[in-house]
PAZAPA-4460 file (N, C-alpha, C; in steps of 0.05 Angstrom, whole numbers, plus 32768, in hexadecimal, padded with zeros to 4 digits):
% residues 300
    n_x    n_y    n_z   ca_x   ca_y   ca_z    c_x    c_y    c_z   seq   type   mol
   8013   7FE8   8002   8002   8000   8000   8013   8018   8002     1      M     A
   800B   802E   7FF1   801B   8045   7FEE   8014   805C   8000     2      T     A
   8022   806E   8007   801A   8083   8018   8005   8093   800D     3      A     A
   7FF2   8099   8022   7FD7   80AD   8018   7FDA   80C4   802D     4      R     A
   7FCB   80D7   8026   7FCD   80F1   8031   7FBB   80F3   804B     5      S     A
   7FAB   80E1   8051   7F98   80E2   8067   7FA9   80E1   8081     6      E     A
   7F9C   80F0   8094   7FAB   80F0   80B0   7FAB   80D2   80BA     7      C     A
   7FC6   80CC   80C5   7FC9   80B1   80D2   7FD0   80B8   80ED     8      V     A
   7FC2   80A7   80FF   7FCC   80AC   811D   7FD9   8092   8123     9      R     A
   7FEA   8095   8137   7FF8   807D   8140   7FE7   8071   8153    10      S     A
   7FEE   8059   815E   7FDE   8046   816F   7FD8   8052   818A    11      P     A
   7FEA   8069   8191   7FE0   8074   81AB   7FD1   8090   81A5    12      D     A
   7FC8   8094   818B   7FB8   80A8   8188   7FC4   80C3   817E    13      G     A
   7FDF   80C5   817F   7FEE   80DD   8176   7FEE   80E1   8159    14      E     A
   7FED   80F7   8150   7FF1   8100   8132   800E   80FF   812D    15      T     A
   8017   80F3   8117   8034   80F4   810F   803D   8112   810B    16      P     A
   8057   8114   810E   8063   812F   810A   8062   8137   80EF    17      F     A
   805D   8151   80E9   8060   815F   80CE   807C   816B   80CD    18      T     A
   8086   8170   80B8   80A0   817F   80B2   809F   819A   80C2    19      P     A
   8089   81A8   80C2   8089   81C2   80CF   8085   81BF   80EA    20      E     A
   807A   81A9   80F8   807A   81A6   8116   8098   819F   811E    21      R     A
   80A6   818C   810C   80BB   8184   8114   80D1   819C   8117    22      L     A
   80D1   81B0   8103   80E3   81C4   8100   80DF   81DC   811A    23      V     A
   80C2   81DA   811D   80BB   81ED   8139   80C2   81DE   8150    24      G     A
   80C8   81C6   8152   80CB   81BA   8170   80E8   81C0   8177    25      D     A
   80EA   81CC   8190   8104   81D7   819C   8117   81BD   819F    26      P     A
   810C   81A4   819F   811D   818E   81A6   8129   8181   818A    27      L     A
   8120   818E   8174   8126   8180   8159   8140   8182   8154    28      F     A
   814C   8198   815A   8169   819D   8155   817C   8187   8161    29      G     A
   8175   8183   817B   8188   8170   8188   8183   8154   8181    30      E     A
   816B   814D   8179   8164   8132   816F   816E   812F   8153    31      A     A
   8172   8144   8144   8182   8142   812A   81A1   813E   8130    32      L     A
   81A9   814C   8143   81C7   8147   8148   81C8   8129   8152    33      R     A
   81BB   811E   8163   81BC   8105   816C   81BA   80F2   8153    34      Q     A
   81A7   80F7   8143   81A5   80E3   8128   81BC   80E4   8118    35      A     A
   81CA   8100   8114   81E0   8102   8104   81F7   80F0   8112    36      A     A
   81FA   80F1   812E   820E   80E1   8136   820B   80C5   8133    37      L     A
   81F1   80BD   8134   81EC   809D   812D   81F4   8098   8113    38      H     A
   81ED   80A8   8101   81F2   80A2   80E0   8212   80A3   80DD    39      M     A
   821E   80B7   80EB   823D   80B5   80E9   8248   809A   80F4    40      V     A
   823C   8092   810C   8245   8077   8118   8241   805F   8105    41      A     A
   8229   805E   80F9   8222   804D   80E4   8238   8049   80CF    42      I     A
   823C   8063   80C6   8256   8064   80B3   826B   8059   80BA    43      H     A
   8276   8061   80D5   828F   8058   80DF   8291   8039   80E2    44      D     A
   8279   802E   80E6   8277   8010   80E9   827A   7FFF   80D0    45      A     A
   8271   800E   80BA   826E   8000   80A0   8272   8015   8089    46      A     A
   828B   8021   8086   828F   8037   8075   828E   8033   8058    47      P     A
   8295   801A   8050   8292   8013   8033   8276   800F   8029    48      R     A
   8267   8004   803F   824A   7FFE   8038   8237   8019   8037    49      I     A
   823E   8027   804D   822C   803E   8051   8230   8053   8039    50      V     A
   8246   8051   802B   824A   8062   8014   8232   805F   8000    51      R     A
   8225   804C   8001   820E   8047   7FF0   81F5   805A   7FF6    52      Y     A
   81F6   8069   800A   81E1   807C   8010   81ED   8097   8015    53      T     A
   8206   809A   800E   8217   80B5   8019   8216   80CC   8004    54      A     A
   8206   80C9   7FF0   81FB   80E3   7FE0   81DC   80E0   7FDD    55      S     A
   81CF   80F4   7FD7   81B3   80F3   7FD7   81A8   80DF   7FBE    56      L     A
   81B9   80E1   7FA9   81AE   80CF   7F95   81B1   80AF   7F9C    57      R     A
   81C7   80A9   7FA6   81CC   808F   7FAE   81B7   8086   7FC6    58      K     A
   81B2   8098   7FD8   819F   8093   7FEE   8183   808D   7FDF    59      W     A
   817D   809E   7FCD   8160   8096   7FBF   8162   807F   7FB1    60      L     A
   8178   8076   7FA2   817C   805C   7F94   817A   8046   7FA8    61      L     A
   8188   8048   7FBF   8188   8030   7FD3   816A   8030   7FE1    62      T     A
   815F   8045   7FE7   8144   8045   7FF1   8131   8038   7FDB    63      Q     A
   8135   803E   7FC6   8122   8030   7FB1   8123   8015   7FAE    64      A     A
   813C   800B   7FB5   813E   7FF0   7FB6   8135   7FE0   7FCF    65      I     A
   813A   7FF0   7FE5   812B   7FE4   7FFF   810D   7FE7   7FFB    66      L     A
   8103   7FFB   7FEE   80E6   7FFB   7FEC   80DB   7FE4   7FDE    67      T     A
   80E7   7FDF   7FC4   80DC   7FC7   7FB3   80DF   7FAC   7FC4    68      L     A
   80F8   7FAC   7FD0   80FE   7F94   7FDF   80EA   7F8E   7FF5    69      H     A
   80E4   7FA2   8005   80D3   7FA1   801D   80B6   7F9B   8014    70      F     A
   80AC   7FA9   8003   8090   7FA7   7FF5   808A   7F8A   7FEB    71      E     A
   80A1   7F7E   7FE0   809C   7F64   7FD9   809C   7F4F   7FF2    72      R     A
   80AE   7F57   8008   80B0   7F47   801D   8098   7F45   802C    73      L     A
   8089   7F5D   802C   8071   7F5E   803D   8054   7F57   802C    74      T     A
   8059   7F55   8012   8043   7F51   7FFF   804E   7F3E   7FE9    75      D     A
   804D   7F23   7FEC   8058   7F10   7FD7   804B   7F14   7FBC    76      P     A
   8034   7F24   7FBB   8024   7F26   7FA1   8033   7F3B   7F91    77      S     A
   8043   7F4C   7F9E   8053   7F5E   7F8D   8067   7F55   7F7D    78      R     A
   8072   7F61   7F67   8087   7F53   7F5A   80A0   7F53   7F67    79      P     A
   80B6   7F41   7F62   80CF   7F40   7F70   80DE   7F58   7F67    80      E     A
   80F4   7F5D   7F79   8108   7F71   7F72   811A   7F66   7F5F    81      L     A
   8119   7F70   7F46   812E   7F6B   7F31   813C   7F88   7F26    82      T     A
   814D   7F80   7F18   815E   7F98   7F0B   814B   7FAB   7EFB    83      A     A
   8138   7F9A   7EEA   8127   7FA8   7ED7   8111   7FB8   7EE8    84      A     A
   810A   7FAD   7EFD   80F2   7FB9   7F0D   8100   7FD3   7F1C    85      R     A
   8115   7FD4   7F23   8122   7FE6   7F32   8126   7FFE   7F20    86      L     A
   8131   7FF7   7F08   8136   800C   7EF3   811A   8019   7EEA    87      I     A
   8106   800A   7EE8   80ED   8016   7EDF   80E4   8029   7EF5    88      D     A
   80E5   801E   7F0F   80E0   8030   7F25   80ED   804B   7F27    89      F     A
   8109   8049   7F22   8117   8061   7F26   8112   8073   7F0F    90      I     A
   810F   8066   7EF8   810C   8079   7EE0   80F1   8087   7EE3    91      A     A
   80DD   8079   7EEC   80C5   8084   7EF1   80C1   809A   7F03    92      G     A
   80D2   8099   7F17   80D5   80AC   7F2B   80E8   80C5   7F28    93      N     A
   80F7   80C2   7F13   810A   80D6   7F0B   8122   80DA   7F23    94      N     A
   8128   80C3   7F2F   813D   80C0   7F3F   815C   80C4   7F39    95      V     A
   815E   80B3   7F21   8176   80B0   7F13   8172   80A2   7EF5    96      A     A
   8189   80A4   7EE6   8188   8097   7ECB   8187   8078   7ECD    97      S     A
   8180   8069   7EBC   817F   804F   7EBD   8198   8040   7EC1    98      K     A
   81AE   804F   7EB3   81CC   8043   7EB6   81D4   8048   7ED1    99      N     A
   81CF   8060   7EDF   81D8   8062   7EFB   81C7   8052   7F0E   100      T     A
   81AE   8048   7F08   81A2   8038   7F1B   81AC   801C   7F15   101      A     A
   81AF   8012   7EFC   81BF   7FF9   7EFA   81DD   7FF6   7F04   102      A     A
   81EB   800D   7F03   8205   800B   7F10   8207   8009   7F2E   103      A     A
   81F1   8016   7F39   81EE   8016   7F58   81E4   7FFC   7F5F   104      H     A
   81D1   7FF1   7F50   81C8   7FD4   7F58   81E0   7FBF   7F55   105      L     A
   81F0   7FC4   7F3F   8204   7FAF   7F3E   821C   7FB1   7F53   106      A     A
   8223   7FCB   7F5D   8232   7FD0   7F73   8227   7FC2   7F8D   107      E     A
   820F   7FC2   7F92   8206   7FB9   7FB0   8205   7F9C   7FA7   108      M     A
   8202   7F8F   7F92   8204   7F74   7F8C   8222   7F6B   7F94   109      R     A
   8234   7F7B   7F87   8250   7F75   7F89   8257   7F73   7FA6   110      N     A
   824E   7F85   7FB9   8252   7F84   7FD3   8241   7F76   7FE4   111      Y     A
   8231   7F65   7FD9   821F   7F50   7FE2   820C   7F5C   7FF7   112      R     A
   8204   7F76   7FF1   81EB   7F82   7FFD   81D2   7F77   7FF3   113      L     A
   81D3   7F70   7FD7   81BC   7F65   7FCC   81C7   7F49   7FC3   114      L     A
   81B6   7F34   7FC8   81BA   7F1B   7FC1   81A8   7F0D   7FAC   115      L     A
   81B1   7EF9   7F9E   819C   7EEE   7F8A   8187   7ED9   7F9B   116      D     A
   816E   7EDF   7F95   815B   7ED1   7FA3   8159   7EB5   7F95   117      A     A
   814A   7EA1   7FA4   8147   7E87   7F96   8136   7E8B   7F7D   118      E     A
   813C   7E81   7F67   812D   7E86   7F50   8116   7E73   7F4D   119      Q     A
   8101   7E7D   7F40   80E8   7E6F   7F38   80ED   7E61   7F1F   120      G     A
   80D6   7E5F   7F0E   80D6   7E52   7EF7   80E7   7E61   7EE1   121      G     A
   80E4   7E7A   7EDE   80F1   7E89   7EC7   810C   7E91   7ED0   122      D     A
   8120   7E83   7EC3   813D   7E86   7ECB   8149   7EA2   7EBD   123      K     A
   8139   7EAF   7EAF   8142   7EC7   7EA1   813F   7EDE   7EB6   124      R     A
   812E   7EDA   7ECA   8127   7EF3   7EDD   813C   7EEA   7EF8   125      I     A
   8148   7F00   7EFE   815C   7EFB   7F15   8153   7F0B   7F2C   126      R     A
   8141   7F00   7F3C   8137   7F14   7F52   814D   7F15   7F68   127      P     A
   814A   7F29   7F78   815D   7F35   7F8A   8150   7F35   7FA5   128      L     A
   8162   7F32   7FBA   8157   7F37   7FD9   816B   7F43   7FE5   129      I     A
   8166   7F52   7FFA   8179   7F5F   800B   8186   7F4E   801C   130      L     A
   81A0   7F51   8020   81B2   7F40   8034   81AB   7F47   8050   131      S     A
   81B0   7F35   8062   81AE   7F3B   8080   81BF   7F52   8087   132      D     A
   81D8   7F55   807A   81E9   7F6B   8085   81D9   7F85   807B   133      V     A
   81D1   7F86   8064   81C1   7FA1   805A   81AA   7FA8   806A   134      A     A
   819A   7F91   8072   8182   7F98   8082   818C   7F9F   809B   135      E     A
   819D   7F98   80A6   81A7   7F9E   80C3   81B1   7FB9   80C7   136      G     A
   81BC   7FC3   80AD   81C5   7FE0   80AE   81AF   7FF5   80AC   137      L     A
   819B   7FEB   809C   8184   7FFD   8096   8172   7FFD   80AC   138      I     A
   8174   7FEA   80BE   8163   7FE6   80D9   8171   7FFA   80EE   139      R     A
   818D   7FF9   80F0   819B   800C   80FD   8191   8029   80F6   140      Q     A
   8194   8030   80DB   818B   804A   80D4   8170   8050   80DC   141      W     A
   815B   8042   80D8   813F   8041   80D9   813A   8046   80F6   142      F     A
   8143   8037   8109   813F   8037   8124   814D   804F   8133   143      E     A
   8165   8058   8126   816F   8071   812D   815D   808A   812B   144      G     A
   814F   8089   8114   813B   809E   8111   8121   809E   8123   145      H     A
   811C   8082   8129   8106   8082   813A   810D   808D   8155   146      L     A
   8124   8084   815F   812F   8090   817A   812E   80AC   817C   147      S     A
   8138   80BB   8166   8138   80D8   8164   811C   80E3   8167   148      S     A
   8107   80D4   8158   80EC   80E0   815B   80DF   80DC   8178   149      L     A
   80E9   80C6   8182   80E2   80BF   81A0   80E9   80D8   81B3   150      D     A
   8101   80E1   81AC   810B   80F5   81BE   80FA   810D   81BF   151      R     A
   80EE   8113   81A7   80DC   812B   81A4   80C1   8127   81B9   152      L     A
   80B6   8112   81BB   809A   810D   81C7   809C   80F6   81DB   153      D     A
   80B3   80EC   81E1   80B5   80D7   81F4   80A1   80BF   81EA   154      E     A
   80A6   80BC   81CE   8095   80A4   81C2   80A4   8087   81C6   155      G     A
   8097   8076   81B9   80A2   805B   81BD   80A4   804E   81A4   156      T     A
   80AA   805B   8191   80AD   8052   8174   80C5   803B   8175   157      R     A
   80DA   8042   8180   80F3   8031   8180   80EE   8014   8190   158      L     A
   80DE   801A   81A5   80D9   7FFF   81B4   80C2   7FEF   81A4   159      A     A
   80B2   7FFD   8195   809E   7FEE   8184   80AD   7FE2   8170   160      Q     A
   80BE   7FEE   8160   80CF   7FDF   814E   80DF   7FC9   8152   161      S     A
   80EB   7FCD   816C   80FB   7FB8   8174   80EB   7FA0   817C   162      Q     A
   80D3   7FA3   8187   80C1   7F8F   818E   80B5   7F82   8175   163      T     A
   80AF   7F92   8160   80A1   7F84   8148   80B3   7F90   812E   164      E     A
   80C9   7F81   812A   80DD   7F8A   8117   80CF   7F8C   80F8   165      P     A
   80BA   7F7F   80F5   80AB   7F81   80D8   809E   7F9B   80D3   166      T     A
   809C   7FAB   80E9   8091   7FC8   80E6   80A2   7FD8   80D2   167      L     A
   80BE   7FD5   80D3   80D1   7FE0   80BD   80C8   7FD7   80A2   168      M     A
   80C3   7FBF   809A   80BF   7FB7   8084   80A5   7FC5   8075   169      H     A
   8092   7FCA   8087   807A   7FD9   807C   807F   7FF7   807F   170      H     A
   808D   8002   8090   808E   801D   8092   80A3   802A   807D   171      A     A
   80BA   801E   807A   80CB   802A   8067   80C3   802F   804C   172      L     A
   80B6   801C   803E   80AD   801F   8022   809B   8038   8022   173      P     A
   8086   803A   8036   8076   8050   8034   8085   806C   8038   174      R     A
   8097   806D   8049   80A4   8085   804E   80B4   808B   8034   175      A     A
   80C0   8076   802C   80D4   807E   8013   80C6   8085   7FF9   176      M     A
   80B1   8078   7FF6   80A1   807E   7FDC   8096   80A0   7FE0   177      R     A
   8091   80A6   7FF9   8088   80C2   7FFE   80A1   80D5   7FF7   178      R     A
   80B7   80CE   8004   80CF   80DF   7FFF   80D8   80DD   7FE1   179      L     A
   80D7   80C9   7FD7   80E2   80C9   7FB8   80D1   80DB   7FA9   180      I     A
   80B6   80E0   7FAF   80A3   80F0   7F9C   80A4   810D   7FA9   181      A     A
   80B1   8113   7FC0   80B6   812B   7FCD   80C8   813E   7FC4   182      D     A
   80C3   8154   7FB3   80DB   8165   7FAD   80E8   8172   7FC1   183      R     A
   80DB   8176   7FD9   80E6   8183   7FEE   80FD   8170   7FF8   184      A     A
   80FC   8156   7FF7   8114   8146   7FFC   8126   8142   7FE6   185      W     A
   811D   813F   7FCF   812B   8136   7FB8   813D   8150   7FAE   186      C     A
   8132   8168   7FB3   813E   8181   7FA8   8144   8190   7FBF   187      D     A
   8158   818C   7FCF   815C   819C   7FE8   8169   81B7   7FE4   188      P     A
   816B   81C9   7FF8   8174   81E4   7FF4   818E   81E1   7FE9   189      P     A
   8199   81F6   7FDD   81B4   81F5   7FD0   81CA   81F2   7FE5   190      E     A
   81C7   81FB   8000   81DA   81F6   8013   81E1   81D9   8017   191      S     A
   81C7   81CC   8017   81C7   81AF   801F   81CE   819E   8005   192      I     A
   81C5   81A5   7FEC   81D0   819A   7FD3   81EF   819A   7FD0   193      A     A
   81FC   81B2   7FDB   821A   81B3   7FD7   8228   819B   7FE3   194      A     A
   821A   818D   7FF7   8224   8176   8003   821A   815C   7FF6   195      F     A
   8200   8159   7FFA   81F3   813F   7FF0   81F2   813A   7FD6   196      V     A
   81FB   8149   7FC3   81FA   8146   7FA7   8215   8139   7F9E   197      S     A
   8229   8139   7FB0   8243   812B   7FAB   8246   8112   7FBA   198      T     A
   825B   8105   7FAF   8262   80E9   7FBE   826B   80EE   7FDB   199      E     A
   825F   80DE   7FEB   8262   80E1   8009   8259   80FD   8016   200      S     A
   824F   810D   8009   8248   8128   8014   8232   8125   8029   201      G     A
   8220   8112   8027   820E   810F   803C   821C   8107   8058   202      S     A
   822D   80F9   8056   8240   80F2   806E   824E   810B   8078   203      N     A
   8257   8119   8068   8267   8131   8072   8251   8147   8081   204      I     A
   823C   814A   8071   8222   8159   807F   821C   8150   809B   205      L     A
   8217   8136   809E   8212   812C   80B5   8224   812D   80C9   206      H     A
   823E   812A   80C1   8256   812F   80D4   8257   814C   80DC   207      D     A
   8254   815F   80CD   8253   817C   80D6   823E   8181   80EC   208      L     A
   8223   8175   80E5   820E   8178   80F7   8213   8169   8113   209      V     A
   8221   8155   8112   8225   8143   8129   8237   8153   813D   210      A     A
   8246   8167   8130   825B   8176   8142   824E   818E   814D   211      R     A
   8236   8197   8144   8228   81AE   8150   8226   81B0   8172   212      L     A
   822A   81C4   817B   8229   81C7   8198   8209   81C1   81A3   213      P     A
   8208   81B8   81BB   81EE   81B7   81C4   81E2   81D0   81CE   214      T     A
   81C6   81D5   81D2   81BD   81EC   81DE   81B3   81FD   81C6   215      G     A
   81AD   8214   81CC   81A4   822A   81B9   81B9   8230   81A8   216      V     A
   81B6   8235   818C   81CD   8238   817C   81CA   8254   8174   217      L     A
   81E3   8264   816E   81E1   827F   8165   81D2   8281   814D   218      P     A
   81CE   829B   8144   81C1   82A1   812E   81D4   82A3   8114   219      D     A
   81EE   82A6   811A   8202   82AA   8103   8212   8292   8100   220      Q     A
   822D   8296   8108   8240   8280   8104   823D   826E   811A   221      R     A
   823F   8251   8115   8240   8242   812D   8258   8234   8129   222      I     A
   826B   8236   8141   8286   8228   813E   8284   820C   8146   223      W     A
   828E   81FC   8139   8290   81DD   813D   82AB   81D0   8145   224      I     A
   82BD   81E2   8145   82D8   81DA   814E   82EB   81D2   8134   225      G     A
   8305   81CA   8139   8316   81C6   8122   8310   81AE   8113   226      P     A
   830E   81B0   80F7   830A   819B   80E8   8318   819F   80CB   227      L     A
   8327   818E   80C2   8335   8195   80A7   8329   8180   8092   228      K     A
   8329   8186   8079   8320   8173   8063   832E   815C   8062   229      P     A
   8348   815D   806B   8356   8141   806D   834C   812F   8081   230      G     A
   8341   8135   8095   8335   8125   80AB   8319   8119   809D   231      E     A
   830A   8129   808E   82F3   8120   8081   82F6   810B   806A   232      I     A
   830E   8112   805B   8314   8101   8046   831B   80E5   804E   233      S     A
   832B   80E5   8067   8334   80CD   8070   831B   80BA   807D   234      S     A
   8309   80CA   808E   82F3   80BC   8098   82E0   80B3   8084   235      R     A
   82DB   80C0   8071   82C5   80B7   805C   82D0   80AC   8044   236      Y     A
   82E8   80A6   8042   82F7   8094   802B   82F1   80A4   8011   237      I     A
   82F8   80BE   8013   82F7   80CB   7FFA   8313   80DC   7FF5   238      I     A
   8317   80E7   7FDD   8331   80F3   7FDD   8331   8110   7FE9   239      S     A
   834A   8119   7FEF   8349   8133   7FFD   8342   8147   7FEA   240      R     A
   8345   8144   7FD0   833C   8159   7FBF   831E   8159   7FBD   241      T     A
   830F   8145   7FBF   82F3   8142   7FC0   82E9   8152   7FD7   242      H     A
   82F4   814C   7FEF   82EB   8156   8007   82F0   8174   8003   243      A     A
   8307   817D   7FFB   830B   8199   7FFA   82F7   81A8   7FE5   244      Q     A
   82F1   819A   7FD0   82DC   81A3   7FBF   82C0   81A9   7FCE   245      R     A
   82B9   8195   7FDB   829E   8197   7FE8   829F   81AD   7FFA   246      V     A
   82B3   81B1   800B   82B7   81C8   801F   82B6   81E5   800F   247      F     A
   82C6   81E4   7FF9   82C8   81FE   7FE9   82AF   8204   7FDD   248      A     A
   829E   81F0   7FD3   8282   81F8   7FCB   8272   8203   7FE1   249      R     A
   8272   81F7   7FF6   8262   8200   800E   826D   821D   8018   250      A     A
   8288   821E   8017   8295   8238   801F   8289   824F   800B   251      G     A
   8289   8249   7FF2   827E   825E   7FDC   8262   8266   7FDF   252      D     A
   8254   8255   7FED   8237   825A   7FF3   8235   826A   8010   253      L     A
   8249   826A   801E   824A   8279   8035   823F   826B   8051   254      G     A
   8240   8250   8048   8234   8242   8063   8248   8234   8077   255      V     A
   825E   8234   8070   8276   822D   8082   828F   823C   807A   256      L     A
   82A2   8237   808D   82BE   8243   808A   82CF   823F   80A1   257      G     A
   82E6   8245   809D   82FA   8241   80B4   8304   825D   80C0   258      W     A
   830E   825B   80D9   8314   8277   80E7   832D   8284   80D7   259      E     A
   833F   8273   80CC   8356   827D   80BC   8357   826E   80A1   260      S     A
   8365   827B   808E   8367   826F   8075   8377   8259   8076   261      S     A
   8373   8249   805E   8380   822E   805E   8374   8217   8071   262      G     A
   835B   821D   8074   8349   8206   8087   8358   8202   80A4   263      S     A
   8361   821B   80AC   836F   821A   80C9   835C   8227   80DC   264      R     A
   835E   821C   80F4   834F   8225   810A   8331   8216   810C   265      G     A
   8322   8223   811C   8308   8214   811E   82F5   821A   8107   266      P     A
   82E2   8206   80FE   82D1   820B   80EB   82B7   8213   80F3   267      L     A
   82AB   8223   80E5   828E   822D   80EB   827C   8226   80D5   268      W     A
   8262   8222   80DC   824B   821E   80C8   8238   8233   80D1   269      I     A
   8229   8239   80B8   8217   8250   80BD   81FC   8244   80C5   270      S     A
   81EF   8256   80D6   81D0   824C   80E0   81C1   8248   80CB   271      R     A
   81C5   8256   80B1   81B3   8251   809A   81B7   8232   8091   272      D     A
   81CE   8228   8093   81D4   820C   808A   81C4   81F8   809F   273      L     A
   81C7   81FE   80B8   81BA   81EF   80CC   819B   81F1   80C7   274      V     A
   818F   8207   80C1   8172   8206   80BF   816D   81FC   80A6   275      D     A
   817A   81FC   8092   8175   81EF   8077   8174   81CF   807E   276      D     A
   8188   81C8   808D   8189   81AD   8094   8172   81A0   80A5   277      Y     A
   816A   81B2   80B5   8152   81AB   80C7   813A   81A9   80B4   278      R     A
   8135   81BE   80A4   811E   81BB   8094   811E   81A2   8080   279      H     A
   8134   819E   8074   8136   8187   8064   8134   816C   8072   280      W     A
   8140   8168   8089   813D   814F   8097   8122   814B   80A4   281      Q     A
   8116   8162   80AB   80F9   815E   80B4   80E7   8153   809F   282      A     A
   80EC   8156   8087   80DC   8148   8073   80DC   8129   8075   283      V     A
   80F7   8121   8077   80FD   8104   8079   80F1   80F7   8096   284      K     A
   80F4   8106   80AD   80EC   80FE   80C4   80CE   80FF   80C5   285      F     A
   80BD   8111   80B9   80A2   810F   80BB   8099   80F7   80A7   286      A     A
   80A3   80F2   8092   809D   80D9   8083   809F   80C2   8091   287      A     A
   80B6   80BE   80A0   80BA   80A6   80AE   80A7   80A2   80C9   288      L     A
   80A1   80B8   80D1   808F   80BA   80EA   8073   80B0   80DF   289      D     A
   8066   80BC   80CA   804F   80B6   80C0   804E   8098   80B5   290      E     A
   8066   8091   80AA   8062   8075   80A0   8065   8060   80B8   291      A     A
   8074   8066   80CB   8074   8053   80E5   805A   8054   80EF   292      F     A
   804C   8069   80F6   8033   806A   8104   801D   8059   80F2   293      A     A
   8020   805A   80D6   8011   804D   80C6   8014   802E   80C8   294      W     A
   802B   8025   80C8   8033   800A   80CB   802D   7FFE   80E7   295      A     A
   8030   8010   80FA   8027   8007   8114   8007   8001   8114   296      A     A
   7FF8   8010   8108   7FDE   800D   8109   7FD7   7FF3   80FA   297      L     A
   7FE4   7FEF   80E1   7FDF   7FD7   80CF   7FE5   7FBE   80E5   298      Q     A
   7FF8   7FBF   80F5   7FFD   7FA9   8106   7FEB   7FA1   811A   299      A     A
   7FDC   7FB2   8121   7FC8   7FAD   813A   7FB2   7F99   8135   300      R     A
***
């Protein structure tokens, strides 16, 4: 079942968060900082795998794969996940070119994040399934987001998910179909696109947010301490030149900079970048919250 626009209430009667409500919540900034710390930790545990979601395009491609996989898992009447079906889905939603989708799928198979399923009668069709490793990582990501949502309203989403693991299989496709169709998510502000449109740029952006100080942030520059492009390139397995290019592009937009020339001294990021990040992430968190509330209702 795909997402619909009617109001969904969770089993405890609460209406899921909207992006506007999230941005206006005084606790949302800290919840996002904790979520960013969680995503950086997932990367550090499996850096070569997490790079499959480390730019917005790769994130969308991977989530499309997860959507088709989990929809088949929860409803055997749906078609199996195949390269042809993924490419049709990607092309139909303007996520990426067919060649990009095919290359991404091949990489995930090469790293055994996707495995060949047991074949039926037609040997020409090569259905795929998600590996246990891949499902474990996406569950960490999913439940990390539930934990952040729980921080806002003292909810029990994480506990529910841990008690009923299949809730993720139902909720994730609903949320992802909503996000893939939402231009507010797929076309982020220029300050955000400066990072997430590049290889490993999403990791870099989350890393910066994870370094934000706690408490009320200033309205202008927010100092986050010493950080050199070389540290970023080493941590996220990218070239120093690529890391410098990402920071230079963001610097040209006026959303970050160093105290001294040559990337020396403490680094600052602008309040505009933080606000853009919060508005953009609110779109994702609202989609996940609504989808989880819907899935919990279906399970009752």
